[in-house]
C-alpha positions as YAML, in Angstrom:
chain: A
units: angstrom
residues:
- id: 1
  name: UNK
  ca: [-22.17, -9.41, 58.42]
- id: 2
  name: UNK
  ca: [-25.92, -9.39, 58.08]
- id: 3
  name: UNK
  ca: [-25.72, -11.65, 55.06]
- id: 4
  name: UNK
  ca: [-25.14, -14.96, 56.79]
- id: 5
  name: UNK
  ca: [-26.95, -17.39, 59.05]
- id: 6
  name: UNK
  ca: [-26.35, -16.62, 62.71]
- id: 7
  name: UNK
  ca: [-27.18, -19.91, 64.36]
- id: 8
  name: UNK
  ca: [-25.77, -23.40, 64.23]
- id: 9
  name: UNK
  ca: [-27.72, -26.54, 63.30]
- id: 10
  name: UNK
  ca: [-29.14, -26.66, 66.83]
- id: 11
  name: UNK
  ca: [-30.38, -23.06, 66.71]
- id: 12
  name: UNK
  ca: [-27.66, -21.79, 69.05]
- id: 13
  name: UNK
  ca: [-26.28, -18.31, 68.31]
- id: 14
  name: UNK
  ca: [-22.83, -18.18, 66.71]
- id: 15
  name: UNK
  ca: [-20.22, -15.44, 66.80]
- id: 16
  name: UNK
  ca: [-18.63, -13.65, 63.84]
- id: 17
  name: UNK
  ca: [-15.60, -15.95, 63.86]
- id: 18
  name: UNK
  ca: [-17.87, -18.94, 63.27]
- id: 19
  name: UNK
  ca: [-19.82, -17.01, 60.62]
- id: 20
  name: UNK
  ca: [-16.54, -16.53, 58.77]
- id: 21
  name: UNK
  ca: [-15.65, -20.21, 59.11]
- id: 22
  name: UNK
  ca: [-19.04, -21.32, 57.80]
- id: 23
  name: UNK
  ca: [-19.65, -18.66, 55.16]
- id: 24
  name: UNK
  ca: [-16.25, -17.36, 54.03]
- id: 25
  name: UNK
  ca: [-16.95, -18.11, 50.38]
- id: 26
  name: UNK
  ca: [-20.14, -16.03, 50.39]
- id: 27
  name: UNK
  ca: [-18.41, -13.23, 52.29]
- id: 28
  name: UNK
  ca: [-15.57, -13.23, 49.74]
- id: 29
  name: UNK
  ca: [-18.09, -13.13, 46.87]
- id: 30
  name: UNK
  ca: [-19.90, -10.22, 48.51]
- id: 31
  name: UNK
  ca: [-16.65, -8.30, 49.05]
- id: 32
  name: UNK
  ca: [-15.69, -8.91, 45.42]
- id: 33
  name: UNK
  ca: [-19.07, -7.60, 44.34]
- id: 34
  name: UNK
  ca: [-18.79, -4.47, 46.51]
- id: 35
  name: UNK
  ca: [-15.19, -3.53, 45.60]
- id: 36
  name: UNK
  ca: [-16.29, -1.49, 42.54]
- id: 37
  name: UNK
  ca: [-18.64, 0.51, 44.80]
- id: 38
  name: UNK
  ca: [-15.84, 1.04, 47.33]
- id: 39
  name: UNK
  ca: [-13.49, 2.19, 44.58]
- id: 40
  name: UNK
  ca: [-16.13, 4.54, 43.24]
- id: 41
  name: UNK
  ca: [-16.74, 5.82, 46.74]
- id: 42
  name: UNK
  ca: [-13.10, 6.60, 47.59]
- id: 43
  name: UNK
  ca: [-12.14, 7.59, 44.06]
- id: 44
  name: UNK
  ca: [-9.24, 5.15, 43.72]
- id: 45
  name: UNK
  ca: [-8.54, 1.48, 43.26]
- id: 46
  name: UNK
  ca: [-8.26, -0.82, 46.27]
- id: 47
  name: UNK
  ca: [-6.72, -4.22, 46.76]
- id: 48
  name: UNK
  ca: [-9.45, -6.84, 47.19]
- id: 49
  name: UNK
  ca: [-7.22, -8.96, 49.43]
- id: 50
  name: UNK
  ca: [-6.75, -6.00, 51.77]
- id: 51
  name: UNK
  ca: [-10.51, -5.45, 51.85]
- id: 52
  name: UNK
  ca: [-11.11, -9.15, 52.65]
- id: 53
  name: UNK
  ca: [-8.44, -9.00, 55.35]
- id: 54
  name: UNK
  ca: [-10.06, -5.91, 56.84]
- id: 55
  name: UNK
  ca: [-13.55, -7.42, 56.88]
- id: 56
  name: UNK
  ca: [-12.29, -10.52, 58.65]
- id: 57
  name: UNK
  ca: [-10.08, -8.53, 61.01]
- id: 58
  name: UNK
  ca: [-12.97, -6.25, 61.91]
- id: 59
  name: UNK
  ca: [-15.21, -9.23, 62.59]
- id: 60
  name: UNK
  ca: [-12.61, -10.93, 64.77]
- id: 61
  name: UNK
  ca: [-12.01, -7.69, 66.71]
- id: 62
  name: UNK
  ca: [-15.46, -8.15, 68.26]
- id: 63
  name: UNK
  ca: [-15.21, -11.78, 69.42]
- id: 64
  name: UNK
  ca: [-18.16, -11.69, 71.79]
- id: 65
  name: UNK
  ca: [-20.55, -10.04, 69.37]
- id: 66
  name: UNK
  ca: [-23.32, -12.25, 68.09]
- id: 67
  name: UNK
  ca: [-24.77, -11.28, 64.71]
- id: 68
  name: UNK
  ca: [-28.53, -11.06, 64.69]
- id: 69
  name: UNK
  ca: [-31.38, -10.06, 62.44]
- id: 70
  name: UNK
  ca: [-32.02, -7.11, 64.75]
- id: 71
  name: UNK
  ca: [-28.42, -5.92, 64.29]
- id: 72
  name: UNK
  ca: [-28.67, -6.40, 60.53]
- id: 73
  name: UNK
  ca: [-31.90, -4.40, 60.36]
- id: 74
  name: UNK
  ca: [-30.48, -1.63, 62.54]
- id: 75
  name: UNK
  ca: [-27.52, -1.26, 60.18]
- id: 76
  name: UNK
  ca: [-29.48, -1.78, 56.98]
- id: 77
  name: UNK
  ca: [-29.89, 1.77, 55.76]
- id: 78
  name: UNK
  ca: [-26.54, 3.14, 56.94]
- id: 79
  name: UNK
  ca: [-24.39, 0.29, 55.70]
- id: 80
  name: UNK
  ca: [-26.24, -1.65, 53.04]
- id: 81
  name: UNK
  ca: [-27.99, 1.45, 51.70]
- id: 82
  name: UNK
  ca: [-24.68, 3.21, 51.31]
- id: 83
  name: UNK
  ca: [-23.28, 0.45, 49.08]
- id: 84
  name: UNK
  ca: [-26.51, 0.00, 47.11]
- id: 85
  name: UNK
  ca: [-26.41, 3.71, 46.33]
- id: 86
  name: UNK
  ca: [-23.09, 3.15, 44.58]
- id: 87
  name: UNK
  ca: [-24.21, 0.29, 42.33]
- id: 88
  name: UNK
  ca: [-24.12, 0.75, 38.58]
- id: 89
  name: UNK
  ca: [-25.55, -1.04, 35.58]
- id: 90
  name: UNK
  ca: [-22.20, -2.78, 35.19]
- id: 91
  name: UNK
  ca: [-22.05, -3.69, 38.89]
- id: 92
  name: UNK
  ca: [-25.68, -4.14, 40.08]
- id: 93
  name: UNK
  ca: [-24.75, -5.98, 43.32]
- id: 94
  name: UNK
  ca: [-27.11, -8.89, 42.73]
- id: 95
  name: UNK
  ca: [-25.69, -11.03, 45.55]
- id: 96
  name: UNK
  ca: [-25.88, -8.07, 47.93]
- id: 97
  name: UNK
  ca: [-29.52, -7.54, 46.98]
- id: 98
  name: UNK
  ca: [-30.29, -11.25, 47.33]
- id: 99
  name: UNK
  ca: [-28.76, -11.37, 50.81]
- id: 100
  name: UNK
  ca: [-30.58, -8.22, 51.95]
- id: 101
  name: UNK
  ca: [-33.87, -9.68, 50.75]
- id: 102
  name: UNK
  ca: [-33.12, -12.97, 52.54]
- id: 103
  name: UNK
  ca: [-32.43, -11.22, 55.85]
- id: 104
  name: UNK
  ca: [-34.71, -8.17, 55.76]
- id: 105
  name: UNK
  ca: [-37.40, -9.10, 53.25]
- id: 106
  name: UNK
  ca: [-38.44, -7.83, 49.84]
- id: 107
  name: UNK
  ca: [-40.17, -4.71, 51.18]
- id: 108
  name: UNK
  ca: [-37.00, -3.60, 53.00]
- id: 109
  name: UNK
  ca: [-34.89, -4.22, 49.90]
- id: 110
  name: UNK
  ca: [-37.34, -2.32, 47.70]
- id: 111
  name: UNK
  ca: [-37.28, 0.58, 50.20]
- id: 112
  name: UNK
  ca: [-33.47, 0.65, 50.19]
- id: 113
  name: UNK
  ca: [-33.35, 0.53, 46.39]
- id: 114
  name: UNK
  ca: [-35.86, 3.38, 46.17]
- id: 115
  name: UNK
  ca: [-33.89, 5.49, 48.65]
- id: 116
  name: UNK
  ca: [-30.59, 4.73, 46.93]
- id: 117
  name: UNK
  ca: [-32.01, 5.82, 43.56]
- id: 118
  name: UNK
  ca: [-33.19, 9.09, 45.10]
- id: 119
  name: UNK
  ca: [-29.72, 9.72, 46.58]
- id: 120
  name: UNK
  ca: [-27.59, 8.45, 43.67]
- id: 121
  name: UNK
  ca: [-24.00, 9.58, 43.63]
- id: 122
  name: UNK
  ca: [-22.57, 11.11, 40.45]
- id: 123
  name: UNK
  ca: [-20.90, 8.55, 38.19]
- id: 124
  name: UNK
  ca: [-17.54, 10.17, 38.88]
- id: 125
  name: UNK
  ca: [-16.76, 11.25, 42.41]
- id: 126
  name: UNK
  ca: [-15.69, 14.88, 42.52]
- id: 127
  name: UNK
  ca: [-12.99, 15.61, 45.07]
- id: 128
  name: UNK
  ca: [-14.80, 18.54, 46.66]
- id: 129
  name: UNK
  ca: [-18.01, 18.64, 48.72]
- id: 130
  name: UNK
  ca: [-19.14, 15.22, 47.46]
- id: 131
  name: UNK
  ca: [-15.75, 13.81, 48.43]
- id: 132
  name: UNK
  ca: [-16.06, 15.30, 51.93]
- id: 133
  name: UNK
  ca: [-19.55, 13.79, 52.27]
- id: 134
  name: UNK
  ca: [-18.14, 10.40, 51.28]
- id: 135
  name: UNK
  ca: [-15.40, 10.70, 53.89]
- id: 136
  name: UNK
  ca: [-18.02, 11.44, 56.53]
- id: 137
  name: UNK
  ca: [-20.11, 8.44, 55.44]
- id: 138
  name: UNK
  ca: [-17.04, 6.20, 55.60]
- id: 139
  name: UNK
  ca: [-16.34, 7.41, 59.14]
- id: 140
  name: UNK
  ca: [-19.96, 6.67, 60.09]
- id: 141
  name: UNK
  ca: [-19.50, 3.02, 59.12]
- id: 142
  name: UNK
  ca: [-16.13, 2.68, 60.83]
- id: 143
  name: UNK
  ca: [-13.78, 3.44, 57.94]
- id: 144
  name: UNK
  ca: [-11.59, 6.50, 57.70]
- id: 145
  name: UNK
  ca: [-10.18, 7.78, 54.44]
- id: 146
  name: UNK
  ca: [-7.13, 9.98, 54.59]
- id: 147
  name: UNK
  ca: [-5.28, 11.66, 51.78]
- id: 148
  name: UNK
  ca: [-5.67, 10.53, 48.22]
- id: 149
  name: UNK
  ca: [-3.77, 7.25, 48.26]
- id: 150
  name: UNK
  ca: [-4.63, 5.39, 51.45]
- id: 151
  name: UNK
  ca: [-7.78, 4.36, 53.27]
- id: 152
  name: UNK
  ca: [-7.30, 3.55, 56.92]
- id: 153
  name: UNK
  ca: [-9.66, 2.10, 59.44]
- id: 154
  name: UNK
  ca: [-10.23, 3.71, 62.79]
- id: 155
  name: UNK
  ca: [-10.32, 0.57, 64.87]
- id: 156
  name: UNK
  ca: [-7.94, -1.25, 67.20]
- id: 157
  name: UNK
  ca: [-6.58, -3.32, 64.33]
- id: 158
  name: UNK
  ca: [-5.50, -0.52, 61.97]
- id: 159
  name: UNK
  ca: [-5.40, -1.79, 58.38]
- id: 160
  name: UNK
  ca: [-4.65, 0.27, 55.29]
- id: 161
  name: UNK
  ca: [-5.98, -0.26, 51.80]
- id: 162
  name: UNK
  ca: [-3.53, 0.74, 49.11]
...
């Protein structure tokens, strides 16, 4: 959510629903770019349409929340850093990096990239301690992975990725 403008043409704050209306194409592109990282993270393929539905559903579940730069910066390392740490040469997340730089600045992006390189995940997720760590990280960002075939979200609008 930190990747989009959070005010209208008059400078008034806008909610997440309006962000989706104004920037859905960019959000969809970002989700598409991050799906390989999500699949690497959970160790299975996911349906991009389900991921898009979840992102929008999550956003709409907090109708009074107003995205802000402060919120984006507070979530930067935990959320954006997590996904950057799962990028690969084949999937470098260029749009993700561009949007982080736009919101947080080049120094913040460089710091995230440096941290993500220091904490790189193995190219193949092992379903042991690393897998358990990934489950914990997913829970920290509001996603819960259960079993080996379904990812569920611990939120009021339960949605499963298959």
